[in-house]
C-alpha positions, 0 to 999 in steps of 0.5 A, a space after each residue: 707332359 707338363 714339362 713338354 707343354 711348358 717348353 713349347 707354350 711357356 706363356 700359356 702354361 704360366 698364364 693358367 697358373 697365374 690366373 689362379 694367383 699361384 705359380 708353377 713352383 707353388 709360390 703365390 704371386 707376392 711370395 719370395 723364395 727362401 733366402 739363406 745368407 752366410 759370411 766368411 766363406 772365403 778365407 783368402 778374401 778380406 770379407 765375403 758373403 754367400 747368398 742362396 735365393 731359391 736356386 740362385 746361388 752366388 758368392 761375393 769376395 772382397 779384396 782391398 788394394 791401395 791406389 791413387 784417388 782421381 783428380 775429381 775426387 781426391 778425398 775418396 776411394 773406390 768400390 768396384 763390383 763385378 758379377 761373373 756369370 759363366 757356363 758353370 751357372 747356366 749354359 747360355 753364358 759363354 766364356 769371354 766378354 760379359 754378356 749384356 745381362 751381366 753388364 746391366 746387373 753390374 751397372 745396377 749395383 754400381 748405380 745403387 751404391 752411388 745413389 744410396 750413398 750407403 758407403 761414404 767413400 771419404 772413409 776410404 781415403 788414406 792421404 788426400 790426392 795420393 793414396 786411397 783404398 780400392 775395394 774390389 768386390 767379385 761376385 761369382 754366380 754358381 747357379 742362376 735361376 733368376 733375380 741376379 740383382 737382388 741376390 748379388 746386392 744382398 751378398 755385396 752389401 753384407 760383405 761390405 758391412 763385415 769389412 775391416 780397413 787396416 790402418 796405414 802409417 807413413 814410415 819416415 825412414 823408408 818414405 813409404 806407407 805401411 800397414 800398422 799390424 799392431 792397431 785394431 782394424 776399423 770396421 767400414 762404416 755403413 749407412 742405413 742399408 737399402 734392400 733391392 726387391 725385384 718384380 716381373 710384370 707378366 702380360 703388362 699387368 700382373 706383378 710377380 715378386 722375386 721372378 725365377 729364370 723361367 719367369 724372367 724369360 716370359 715377362 717383358 719388363 721388370 721393376 726393382 725398388 731399393 728401399 731402407 727398412 725405414 721407408 727411404 726409397 733410394 732407387 726405382 729402376 724399370 726396364 721394358 714394357 708399359 707403365 704401371 698403375 699408381 695402385 700397382 706401384 703402391 703395392 710394390 712399394 709396400 712389399 719392398 718395404 716388408 722385404 727390406 725389414 726381413 733382409 736387414 734382420 737376416 743380415 744383422 743376425 748372420 754371424 
């Protein structure tokens, strides 16, 4: 009976729970879903990480390729994240061009990479103006139950932090750049890592942390805060709805900082 009522009156159904400071899945309004992180899950990738955030399950695989830097940034390489969501993860997604949801999630990752400067792109330069590393990060969602931003960021930044860059040498005889297989590969240097924490705003007034799919559907706005464990705010992104009160934003900031400490600890201890 409860399932039928939720499908017909989802807002009223959730409202009855939220007024008691609890959600239908048993979590409090400020409680995150259990997060599981593993690395090295794709043998054919240069680096990989898998994240399970509640029932949201995705995998990030990284491939390295050599390319040419742009004229505007001749001493920098590239990082290209791409989230793939197919009917396999949720039937509302269709084969073909990426949906608006996917495009927004991809743009969020790209902007967070850029604004946080978590990766110094100059270390991807091999020969200024001629050759650089291009990092392609393919994030495949295997099951979608909301909050793709936070889950995909954890997978992406974990895979990047485990990435090793091969040494490239120039062969005078062949006049070509070659991989130096005899030299130990160098780890990609990663600056202090920001952690993304997403909140859903229910009824324009009640803040819910780590929304699942159903909660995303019944709320009109979300807030994502990216912050390091030391409290440096790298990004604040809000979509839709009305503005938050200062006290509400302060609560979100504190909860995001707590989450950052927990996730960095999880990344550090994951083999």
